[in-house]
Residue, then its C-alpha position, 0 to 999 in steps of 0.5 A: m739769147l738776143l737781148l734787146g736793150l731799152s733805154a730805161g735799163l730793162w731787157y727783153s729776152l728772145k730765143m733765136r733760131g740757131t744762135t746763142t750770140n749775145q748782142a745789145i740793141t739800143v732802142d730809142v725810148s724816151t724815159s722823160a715821161i715815165i711815171a712811177n709804175d710805168s717801169e713795170i709795164l716793160v717787164a716782158q714775158p720770156l718765150p716758152t722753151n718750145v717757141s723760137m723766133t727770128l727778130p726782123k732785120e729792120a725796124v717795123q716802120g720800114r716794112r711793106i704792108i701790101h704783098d701781092g695785092q694783099v694786106l697781111l694783118g695779125t691779132t690776138i683777141p680773147k674769144t674764150g675766158e672772162l673776156g670771150l664774149l667781148g672778143r667774139s663781138l669785136s671779131d664779128g665787127l672786124f670781119l664784117h667790114l674787111n670781108k665786104t671790102k672790094t677795093m683791096r684784099f685782107s688776110l687777118d690771122q686772128r688768134d684766141d689768147s683767152g686774155q692770158v699771157y702764156r697763150a698770147v706769147p707764142h701766138i704773137h711771135d708766130l704771127l711776127d714771121k708773117t706780118p709786121l702789122f697787128f690790128a685791133s688786139s684786145g686785152e689789157i694784161v696781154f697788151e701790158k706784158v707782151y705787146t708793149p715790150m715788142l712795140a718798144c723794140n720796134a718789132l711790130a706796129l699796132l693799130f686801133p687796139v681795144i685798150g683803154m689804158r695808156s702809158h706815157i712810154t707808148e708815145a714814142m712807139p709805133i701804135v695808134w688808137y681809135r678809142p679814147p683812154y679810160t681817163q676820158e671815159i671816167a671824166a664823162l662818167l664823173e660829169y654825168a654823176i655830179g652834173t646830171l645825177k647831182q650826187n657827190k659821194i662816190a666810191l670806187f670798185y676796181e681791179e687790183s691790176t696795172w690798168g685798174i690801179e691806173a683807172k682808180t688813180a685817174a678817178e681820184v685825181m679828177l675828183q680832186k682837181k675838177y670837183n674838189l672832192a675825195v672818194c668816199g670809199a674804195s676797194s678792189y678784187q684780184p684779177n681773174t677772180v670774182t671774189v667780191q664780198t670784202a669789197v662790198a663790205d668795205i664800200k658799204k661802210s662809206a654809204p656811197q651815192i655812186i659806185l664807179c666800177l673800174s672792173n671786168g664784167r663777171p666780177t662787176y656782175n657779182f659785185i652789184r648783185e652782192a651789193i644789192n643783197q647788202q642793202l646798197h640798192y640806194a646807190s647808182f652803179l656806173g661803169l667803164s665800157r668794158v662792163a656794158n655787156i652785163a647791163p641788159q642782164l642785170q636789168k632783166s634778171r635783177g631790175i638793176a640799172l647800170t650806166t656805162a661809158s661807151v667809146v662808140p655811139n648807140p649801135y641800136n638807134s644812132q643815126l650817124l652814117i657809120v652806125q646806119e651802115y653797120r646795122k645794115s651790114m649786120q642785117q645782111y651778113l650776120p643776121n643771127k648776131g646781135l648788135s653791140g658796142e664791141s662789134l660796132e667798134g670793130y666795124i669802125a676800126a676796120s672801116l678806118l683801116v680801109y680808109f687810110l690805106g686807100q689814101c696810100p700807094t700800094t708800096v706803103t710802109v708801116g711808118q708811112l701809114l702811121t704818119r698818114i693816120c697821125s695827121p693833125n687834120e680834123l676828119l669827119f668820118k661818116g659822122l664821127r668827129l676825129q682828129c689825131k692827138n696823142k696818137t688817139l683819133s677819137r675824143s668822144v665818149w657816150i653815156n650808155t643809159g640803155v639800148d632804147s635811150v639816146w646817148h649823150e656825147y661827151r667830147g673831151e679835149s685829150 
């Protein structure tokens, strides 16, 4: 077994082909910013017994990206399971732009991990034999348990993951986000709830997972620091379940005006439906971008309005150049697919990749590309206002009040 030592004192185990040598490799990961729960993020999953891998001999930053005129990319996306609808829409947007690009050739090896660690691990290690560069991966748990330890070892680089959680430990890792973090989505939703709706009794429904607890804590801190308010109630559900009755009962006791859903789509749908059955119809429901796909169904089948954050402009009526281009491409190449925030985010991510690679020579390495993307200069990209800060390009969140409405843009500072 090869043991990759982290400066935080944690270990990641990899089964090597044809060797049983034990060796410690020092990885430069700053621990000064690690917060209480961050150490759990670095507890990686071991490889299954039938999977083996050879660790790259050099750190990912020095590896070439373009080989024989082709850009090799890998990713894992949940196309089945609870997050399958979101993953399939994201995939549509990625391929929509990459396939129509004529200036360079792309090979995106995309695997379905169903959002499950046990499925993601062998896929990721197989892809590592083919490419150092992973692109627009999705799924919080897989990111936390598999990608993060590999990033810490400089075994791969990750561009524009569809992940809202952030950990301070990732700051030293080879990763760049397009989308702003959940904390910014929450800030926008709280400003909408308190500033626009004029409501201040806010309850939280959240997932009992690392990302869900991180989001809950962020909401509590923002309410206290910015508005001098405390949540009136909070309750959770277990990951990969839709059992919400206890959460509904707990939150009902607090008589909230606003229920902020920091959760996945299916449990959120069940929660809101049960909440209405329990006479919580007077409350307004707000949610993260990850639950936006259930809003039309709730409106149509139950007459319930769900307002969500969005990390992209309104895909249906925004007049930003990138969105107009997206709609035209969808109509031309995927006329049977519906517009969505997820496919637009994939389209934007692919567009940015093509743009930044176009600024680099064909000999570009992963490290050089990351440096180019992380330039502090402001960039007006087809109507989007971007500037890399804390390894994140976008600081804009839109309030999604319905596909036919104009979405208000909230511009954060970080």
